[in-house]
ChimeraX commands (.cxc) that place a marker at each C-alpha (Angstrom):
marker #1 position 6.80,-25.67,-15.57 radius 0.5
marker #1 position 4.34,-23.88,-13.34 radius 0.5
marker #1 position 1.70,-21.55,-14.73 radius 0.5
marker #1 position 2.98,-18.61,-12.67 radius 0.5
marker #1 position 4.42,-15.48,-14.22 radius 0.5
marker #1 position 8.04,-16.01,-15.13 radius 0.5
marker #1 position 10.80,-13.50,-14.72 radius 0.5
marker #1 position 12.40,-12.06,-17.79 radius 0.5
marker #1 position 15.92,-10.74,-17.99 radius 0.5
marker #1 position 17.22,-9.32,-21.24 radius 0.5
marker #1 position 20.24,-7.36,-22.32 radius 0.5
marker #1 position 19.88,-4.96,-25.23 radius 0.5
marker #1 position 22.61,-3.05,-26.99 radius 0.5
marker #1 position 21.55,0.57,-27.31 radius 0.5
marker #1 position 22.84,3.46,-29.34 radius 0.5
marker #1 position 26.27,4.87,-28.51 radius 0.5
marker #1 position 26.45,6.92,-25.31 radius 0.5
marker #1 position 29.65,8.67,-26.23 radius 0.5
marker #1 position 31.60,8.40,-29.40 radius 0.5
marker #1 position 33.16,4.96,-29.52 radius 0.5
marker #1 position 31.35,3.72,-26.40 radius 0.5
marker #1 position 28.18,1.67,-26.26 radius 0.5
marker #1 position 25.60,1.39,-23.54 radius 0.5
marker #1 position 24.13,-1.92,-22.44 radius 0.5
marker #1 position 20.68,-1.87,-20.87 radius 0.5
marker #1 position 19.69,-4.82,-18.71 radius 0.5
marker #1 position 15.93,-5.12,-18.11 radius 0.5
marker #1 position 14.57,-7.34,-15.35 radius 0.5
marker #1 position 10.86,-7.79,-14.65 radius 0.5
marker #1 position 9.98,-8.69,-11.05 radius 0.5
marker #1 position 6.64,-10.04,-9.88 radius 0.5
marker #1 position 7.32,-11.05,-6.25 radius 0.5
marker #1 position 8.11,-14.65,-7.22 radius 0.5
marker #1 position 11.30,-16.35,-6.11 radius 0.5
marker #1 position 12.22,-16.85,-9.76 radius 0.5
marker #1 position 11.99,-13.14,-10.52 radius 0.5
marker #1 position 14.17,-12.22,-7.54 radius 0.5
marker #1 position 16.75,-14.83,-8.60 radius 0.5
marker #1 position 16.77,-13.28,-12.09 radius 0.5
marker #1 position 17.27,-9.86,-10.51 radius 0.5
marker #1 position 20.10,-11.16,-8.31 radius 0.5
marker #1 position 21.83,-12.58,-11.38 radius 0.5
marker #1 position 21.39,-9.33,-13.30 radius 0.5
marker #1 position 22.64,-7.22,-10.37 radius 0.5
marker #1 position 25.76,-9.37,-10.03 radius 0.5
marker #1 position 26.33,-9.14,-13.80 radius 0.5
marker #1 position 25.87,-5.36,-13.86 radius 0.5
marker #1 position 28.12,-4.89,-10.80 radius 0.5
marker #1 position 30.83,-7.11,-12.31 radius 0.5
marker #1 position 30.61,-5.46,-15.73 radius 0.5
marker #1 position 30.82,-1.95,-14.27 radius 0.5
marker #1 position 34.21,-2.80,-12.78 radius 0.5
marker #1 position 35.69,-4.09,-16.03 radius 0.5
marker #1 position 38.00,-1.88,-18.04 radius 0.5
marker #1 position 36.53,-0.86,-21.39 radius 0.5
marker #1 position 33.15,-2.41,-20.61 radius 0.5
marker #1 position 31.17,0.71,-21.49 radius 0.5
marker #1 position 28.13,1.99,-19.67 radius 0.5
marker #1 position 25.67,-0.49,-18.18 radius 0.5
marker #1 position 22.19,0.50,-17.05 radius 0.5
marker #1 position 19.90,-1.73,-14.99 radius 0.5
marker #1 position 16.16,-1.21,-15.37 radius 0.5
marker #1 position 13.84,-3.03,-12.96 radius 0.5
marker #1 position 10.21,-3.30,-14.01 radius 0.5
marker #1 position 7.16,-4.26,-11.95 radius 0.5
marker #1 position 3.64,-3.94,-13.34 radius 0.5
marker #1 position 0.88,-3.62,-10.77 radius 0.5
marker #1 position -2.21,-5.50,-11.96 radius 0.5
marker #1 position -5.26,-3.35,-12.58 radius 0.5
marker #1 position -7.80,-3.19,-9.78 radius 0.5
marker #1 position -10.56,-4.24,-12.17 radius 0.5
marker #1 position -8.85,-7.60,-12.73 radius 0.5
marker #1 position -8.92,-8.45,-9.02 radius 0.5
marker #1 position -12.37,-6.95,-8.37 radius 0.5
marker #1 position -14.01,-8.71,-11.32 radius 0.5
marker #1 position -13.11,-12.02,-9.70 radius 0.5
marker #1 position -15.56,-11.10,-6.94 radius 0.5
marker #1 position -18.46,-11.06,-9.36 radius 0.5
marker #1 position -20.87,-8.33,-10.37 radius 0.5
marker #1 position -22.08,-5.72,-7.93 radius 0.5
marker #1 position -18.89,-5.44,-5.86 radius 0.5
marker #1 position -19.31,-2.52,-3.42 radius 0.5
marker #1 position -17.21,0.60,-4.03 radius 0.5
marker #1 position -15.42,0.36,-0.69 radius 0.5
marker #1 position -14.09,-3.05,-1.72 radius 0.5
marker #1 position -12.59,-1.52,-4.86 radius 0.5
marker #1 position -10.71,1.02,-2.72 radius 0.5
marker #1 position -9.44,-1.69,-0.37 radius 0.5
marker #1 position -8.27,-3.84,-3.28 radius 0.5
marker #1 position -6.51,-0.86,-4.91 radius 0.5
marker #1 position -4.74,-0.04,-1.64 radius 0.5
marker #1 position -3.68,-3.69,-1.20 radius 0.5
marker #1 position -2.34,-3.89,-4.77 radius 0.5
marker #1 position -0.44,-0.61,-4.29 radius 0.5
marker #1 position 1.14,-1.83,-1.04 radius 0.5
marker #1 position 2.12,-5.12,-2.70 radius 0.5
marker #1 position 3.73,-3.23,-5.61 radius 0.5
marker #1 position 5.62,-0.94,-3.21 radius 0.5
marker #1 position 6.89,-4.03,-1.38 radius 0.5
marker #1 position 8.13,-5.62,-4.60 radius 0.5
marker #1 position 9.90,-2.42,-5.67 radius 0.5
marker #1 position 11.35,-1.94,-2.18 radius 0.5
marker #1 position 12.74,-5.47,-2.12 radius 0.5
marker #1 position 14.27,-4.95,-5.59 radius 0.5
marker #1 position 15.86,-1.64,-4.49 radius 0.5
marker #1 position 17.32,-3.30,-1.40 radius 0.5
marker #1 position 18.79,-6.10,-3.45 radius 0.5
marker #1 position 20.39,-3.59,-5.82 radius 0.5
marker #1 position 21.70,-1.39,-3.00 radius 0.5
marker #1 position 23.22,-4.39,-1.23 radius 0.5
marker #1 position 25.31,-4.94,-4.37 radius 0.5
marker #1 position 26.18,-1.24,-4.88 radius 0.5
marker #1 position 23.98,-0.98,-7.98 radius 0.5
marker #1 position 21.65,1.99,-8.33 radius 0.5
marker link #1:1,2 radius 0.2
marker link #1:2,3 radius 0.2
marker link #1:3,4 radius 0.2
marker link #1:4,5 radius 0.2
marker link #1:5,6 radius 0.2
marker link #1:6,7 radius 0.2
marker link #1:7,8 radius 0.2
marker link #1:8,9 radius 0.2
marker link #1:9,10 radius 0.2
marker link #1:10,11 radius 0.2
marker link #1:11,12 radius 0.2
marker link #1:12,13 radius 0.2
marker link #1:13,14 radius 0.2
marker link #1:14,15 radius 0.2
marker link #1:15,16 radius 0.2
marker link #1:16,17 radius 0.2
marker link #1:17,18 radius 0.2
marker link #1:18,19 radius 0.2
marker link #1:19,20 radius 0.2
marker link #1:20,21 radius 0.2
marker link #1:21,22 radius 0.2
marker link #1:22,23 radius 0.2
marker link #1:23,24 radius 0.2
marker link #1:24,25 radius 0.2
marker link #1:25,26 radius 0.2
marker link #1:26,27 radius 0.2
marker link #1:27,28 radius 0.2
marker link #1:28,29 radius 0.2
marker link #1:29,30 radius 0.2
marker link #1:30,31 radius 0.2
marker link #1:31,32 radius 0.2
marker link #1:32,33 radius 0.2
marker link #1:33,34 radius 0.2
marker link #1:34,35 radius 0.2
marker link #1:35,36 radius 0.2
marker link #1:36,37 radius 0.2
marker link #1:37,38 radius 0.2
marker link #1:38,39 radius 0.2
marker link #1:39,40 radius 0.2
marker link #1:40,41 radius 0.2
marker link #1:41,42 radius 0.2
marker link #1:42,43 radius 0.2
marker link #1:43,44 radius 0.2
marker link #1:44,45 radius 0.2
marker link #1:45,46 radius 0.2
marker link #1:46,47 radius 0.2
marker link #1:47,48 radius 0.2
marker link #1:48,49 radius 0.2
marker link #1:49,50 radius 0.2
marker link #1:50,51 radius 0.2
marker link #1:51,52 radius 0.2
marker link #1:52,53 radius 0.2
marker link #1:53,54 radius 0.2
marker link #1:54,55 radius 0.2
marker link #1:55,56 radius 0.2
marker link #1:56,57 radius 0.2
marker link #1:57,58 radius 0.2
marker link #1:58,59 radius 0.2
marker link #1:59,60 radius 0.2
marker link #1:60,61 radius 0.2
marker link #1:61,62 radius 0.2
marker link #1:62,63 radius 0.2
marker link #1:63,64 radius 0.2
marker link #1:64,65 radius 0.2
marker link #1:65,66 radius 0.2
marker link #1:66,67 radius 0.2
marker link #1:67,68 radius 0.2
marker link #1:68,69 radius 0.2
marker link #1:69,70 radius 0.2
marker link #1:70,71 radius 0.2
marker link #1:71,72 radius 0.2
marker link #1:72,73 radius 0.2
marker link #1:73,74 radius 0.2
marker link #1:74,75 radius 0.2
marker link #1:75,76 radius 0.2
marker link #1:76,77 radius 0.2
marker link #1:77,78 radius 0.2
marker link #1:78,79 radius 0.2
marker link #1:79,80 radius 0.2
marker link #1:80,81 radius 0.2
marker link #1:81,82 radius 0.2
marker link #1:82,83 radius 0.2
marker link #1:83,84 radius 0.2
marker link #1:84,85 radius 0.2
marker link #1:85,86 radius 0.2
marker link #1:86,87 radius 0.2
marker link #1:87,88 radius 0.2
marker link #1:88,89 radius 0.2
marker link #1:89,90 radius 0.2
marker link #1:90,91 radius 0.2
marker link #1:91,92 radius 0.2
marker link #1:92,93 radius 0.2
marker link #1:93,94 radius 0.2
marker link #1:94,95 radius 0.2
marker link #1:95,96 radius 0.2
marker link #1:96,97 radius 0.2
marker link #1:97,98 radius 0.2
marker link #1:98,99 radius 0.2
marker link #1:99,100 radius 0.2
marker link #1:100,101 radius 0.2
marker link #1:101,102 radius 0.2
marker link #1:102,103 radius 0.2
marker link #1:103,104 radius 0.2
marker link #1:104,105 radius 0.2
marker link #1:105,106 radius 0.2
marker link #1:106,107 radius 0.2
marker link #1:107,108 radius 0.2
marker link #1:108,109 radius 0.2
marker link #1:109,110 radius 0.2
marker link #1:110,111 radius 0.2
marker link #1:111,112 radius 0.2
marker link #1:112,113 radius 0.2
marker link #1:113,114 radius 0.2
view
């Protein structure tokens, strides 16, 4: 296996939503890798299919993306990195995170999952 960050998909049974009904929460972490988007696609299809089943109970999809801290990227540049570089790195990381979240939202919307 490669040393890249792997996608994680997990289903957790939560406390009852309404009396006699349970809620399933599906958590998918995305990191802009193909593997994480495949995991999200699988989860979206599962959530969409489950929502249409009689007696399935409530299903909630949670998509998680963690933007790396600026200090992690800047420290790779060595000591004495100018302040304007920190701002540029932060802006780049923010744009990358927005792109990941946007792609995840589009994938969900294309499958009628909010």
